C-alpha positions in Angstrom: 52.8 114.2 -0.6 54.5 113.4 -3.8 53.7 117.4 -4.8 54.5 119.1 -1.7 57.8 116.2 -1.7 58.4 118.3 -5.2 57.7 122.0 -4.1 60.1 121.6 -1.2 62.9 119.4 -3.0 63.1 122.7 -6.1 62.5 125.6 -3.6 64.1 127.6 -0.8 62.0 129.6 2.2 60.7 132.7 0.5 61.0 132.2 -3.1 57.7 131.6 -5.2 55.8 129.1 -6.9 53.6 129.9 -9.9 50.5 127.2 -10.5 47.0 128.1 -11.5 44.2 129.6 -9.2 42.1 126.3 -8.8 45.6 123.9 -8.6 45.7 121.2 -6.2 48.4 121.7 -5.3 47.5 125.2 -3.7 43.4 124.8 -3.2 43.3 121.3 -1.6 46.9 120.4 0.1 45.9 122.6 3.6 48.5 125.4 2.7 51.6 122.6 2.2 53.3 125.2 -0.1 53.0 128.0 3.0 54.0 125.4 5.8 56.4 123.2 3.8 58.3 124.8 2.1 57.8 128.9 3.4 57.1 129.6 -0.2 54.9 132.6 -1.8 52.5 131.3 -4.4 51.6 133.8 -7.4 48.3 132.3 -8.7 47.3 132.6 -12.1 43.8 132.7 -13.5 43.8 130.4 -16.4 41.6 128.3 -19.0 39.4 125.6 -17.1 42.2 125.2 -14.7 45.3 125.4 -17.1 48.4 127.6 -18.2 49.7 129.2 -21.0 53.3 130.1 -21.8 52.7 133.8 -21.5 50.7 132.9 -18.4 54.0 131.9 -17.4 55.7 135.1 -18.8 54.5 137.2 -17.4 53.9 136.0 -13.8 57.7 135.9 -13.2 59.1 138.5 -10.5 62.0 140.6 -11.6 64.5 138.8 -9.6 66.4 141.8 -8.4 64.0 143.6 -7.2 64.2 143.5 -3.7 60.6 143.7 -2.8 59.8 140.5 -4.4 59.7 136.9 -4.1 62.0 135.5 -6.4 60.3 133.4 -9.1 61.4 129.8 -9.4 59.0 127.1 -9.9 56.0 126.6 -12.2 53.5 123.8 -11.3 50.9 122.5 -13.8 47.9 119.6 -13.2 46.8 117.0 -16.0 44.6 116.6 -16.0 43.0 119.9 -14.2 40.4 118.9 -11.4 38.8 122.0 -11.4 38.2 122.6 -14.6 36.2 119.3 -14.7 39.0 117.1 -16.5 40.8 119.6 -19.0 43.2 118.0 -20.9 46.7 120.3 -21.8 47.2 120.7 -25.7 50.5 119.1 -25.6 52.1 121.7 -27.6 51.3 124.4 -24.8 53.6 122.1 -22.2 56.2 122.4 -24.0 55.7 125.7 -25.2 55.6 126.4 -21.3 59.1 123.5 -20.3 60.7 125.6 -22.9 59.4 129.0 -20.9 61.0 127.2 -17.6 64.0 125.7 -19.2 64.7 129.5 -20.8 64.4 131.2 -17.5 66.2 128.7 -15.7 64.0 127.5 -12.7 62.0 123.9 -12.9 58.6 122.9 -13.8 56.6 120.3 -11.4 53.6 118.3 -13.0 50.8 117.1 -10.6 50.0 114.3 -12.7 47.4 112.8 -10.3 45.6 112.2 -13.3 48.0 112.5 -16.4 47.2 109.3 -17.8 43.6 110.2 -18.4 45.7 112.8 -20.2 47.5 110.7 -21.9 45.2 108.4 -23.5 43.2 111.1 -24.7 46.1 113.0 -26.8 48.4 109.7 -27.8 51.3 111.8 -26.8 54.2 109.5 -27.0 55.1 109.3 -22.9 58.3 109.7 -23.0 58.5 112.5 -25.3 55.9 114.5 -22.8 57.7 113.6 -19.3 61.1 115.0 -21.2 58.9 118.4 -20.4 59.1 118.3 -17.0 61.5 118.1 -14.2 59.7 116.2 -12.0 56.1 114.7 -12.4 53.4 113.1 -9.3 51.4 110.4 -10.8 48.7 108.9 -8.4 48.0 105.3 -8.7 44.4 104.9 -7.5 41.5 107.3 -9.0 41.3 105.9 -12.8 43.8 103.4 -12.4 42.0 101.5 -9.6 44.9 100.9 -6.8 43.7 100.8 -3.2 46.5 103.8 -2.6 49.7 105.7 -3.8 51.5 107.9 -5.7 55.2 107.9 -7.2 57.1 111.0 -7.4 59.2 110.9 -10.8 62.1 112.3 -11.2 66.2 112.4 -11.8 68.5 110.0 -9.8 69.3 113.0 -7.9 65.9 114.1 -7.2 64.5 110.8 -5.9 67.8 110.5 -3.7 66.9 113.9 -1.9 62.7 113.7 -2.2 63.9 110.1 -0.2 65.7 112.5 2.8 61.9 115.1 2.5 59.9 112.3 2.4 61.6 111.2 5.6 61.7 114.9 7.1 57.4 114.7 6.1 56.8 111.4 8.1 56.3 109.9 4.8 58.5 106.1 5.5 55.9 103.7 5.2 57.4 99.8 6.1 56.2 96.8 4.7 54.7 98.6 1.2 55.2 96.0 -0.9 51.6 94.5 -0.9 50.9 98.2 -2.8 53.5 98.9 -5.1 52.4 94.9 -6.4 48.7 96.8 -6.4 50.4 100.0 -8.9 53.0 97.9 -10.8 49.6 95.4 -12.1 47.6 98.8 -12.4 50.6 100.7 -15.2 50.6 97.2 -16.9 46.7 96.5 -17.3 45.2 99.7 -16.2 45.9 102.2 -18.2 44.9 101.4 -22.0 40.9 101.4 -20.4 40.4 104.5 -19.0 39.3 105.7 -22.2 35.9 103.2 -21.3 36.0 105.6 -18.4 36.1 108.9 -20.2 33.0 107.4 -22.8 30.8 106.5 -19.8 31.8 110.1 -18.4 30.3 111.8 -21.4 27.2 109.5 -21.7 26.7 110.9 -17.7 27.3 114.7 -19.4 24.6 113.8 -21.7 21.8 112.8 -19.5 23.1 115.5 -16.7 22.3 118.1 -19.7 18.4 117.0 -20.1 17.9 117.9 -16.8 15.9 121.0 -16.5 17.6 121.9 -13.4 21.6 121.6 -14.6 21.9 125.2 -16.0 25.4 124.0 -17.4 27.9 121.0 -18.0 31.7 121.4 -18.4 33.0 120.2 -21.3 33.5 116.4 -20.5 37.0 115.6 -21.8 38.2 112.7 -19.5 36.4 111.1 -16.1 35.0 114.3 -14.7 31.7 115.7 -14.9 30.8 119.3 -13.4 27.2 120.3 -13.3 26.3 123.4 -12.7 22.5 124.0 -11.2 20.0 126.5 -11.2 19.2 128.4 -8.3 16.1 126.6 -7.7 17.8 123.4 -6.7 20.6 123.7 -4.1 23.5 121.6 -4.7 23.2 119.6 -1.5 19.9 119.4 -2.9 20.3 117.6 -6.0 22.8 115.7 -4.4 20.6 114.5 -1.2 18.7 113.2 -4.2 20.8 111.2 -5.6 21.8 109.6 -2.5 18.6 108.2 -2.0 18.8 106.2 -4.9 22.4 105.2 -4.2 23.9 107.7 -6.1 27.0 109.2 -4.9 28.4 112.5 -6.7 30.2 115.9 -4.3 29.1 118.9 -3.9 32.1 121.1 -5.8 32.0 124.9 -4.9 28.9 127.3 -5.1 26.2 125.9 -7.7 28.2 122.8 -8.6 28.5 119.4 -8.5 31.2 116.9 -9.2 30.3 112.9 -10.8 33.4 111.0 -11.8 34.1 107.6 -13.5 36.1 104.7 -12.3 37.4 101.1 -12.6 34.2 100.0 -10.3 31.7 101.9 -12.5 30.0 99.8 -15.2 27.1 100.2 -17.5 24.7 98.7 -14.9 24.9 101.4 -12.8 25.1 103.9 -15.9 21.3 103.0 -16.2 20.9 103.1 -12.3 22.2 106.6 -12.6 19.6 107.5 -15.5 17.2 106.4 -13.8 18.2 108.7 -10.8 18.5 111.7 -12.8 15.0 111.5 -14.7 13.0 110.6 -11.3 14.4 113.9 -10.2 13.2 115.5 -13.5 
């Protein structure tokens, strides 16, 4: 919901959002940009879910052309889920931010896994945050809270966002216990994300040795994406692993995805290796 609130916050009906064609805000949020904000989307072919400054510049509509929606917002995703947890180079983000500032429209970050990116790059968090107008952070996933996302922005942004949240039905009572879990996660569970990344790379190497695996996307954080040979349908591969108490998900044509997290430990890594070897 935090992504959808931010998009509605920054736009008015009939405007356009520039984002990657595989971005979560477009692909996995139920058409929310259209339903909630009544906006068009300019989809960009970027590198593994990521944009660069030229991708933004070349897709800005002429504001004087009445046939086209007015470009109003750029939304990027770090890490990029469909890119296999791909990380943005901080210098690229800064350059995109500069383009947005020059052209006079805001930059939103879908930062569901932003701390996975930050622990890998070592980028200063305050500097990183200064490049965006709004940031959505997920407190579950790698950080391990039961549920919850947070929207970051200026005081005025959050004032307006609260009203949008209410309109979208997002008010929650007695949320203190969830807030406490989120606070704990931010204090204790960020640096340990590097353990998830290390285990993900090990999983990538395990899968690479399997004769049914054609390709492994570069493993940069906690997501492992494998492309299977045609001789092994994705559904069968997933089913065979499930029979051995290992869960993974189909991720598109010929693709499977695995994700490491707070509750995935060394003994499970060994269990996974045995399961993969048995399938081979």
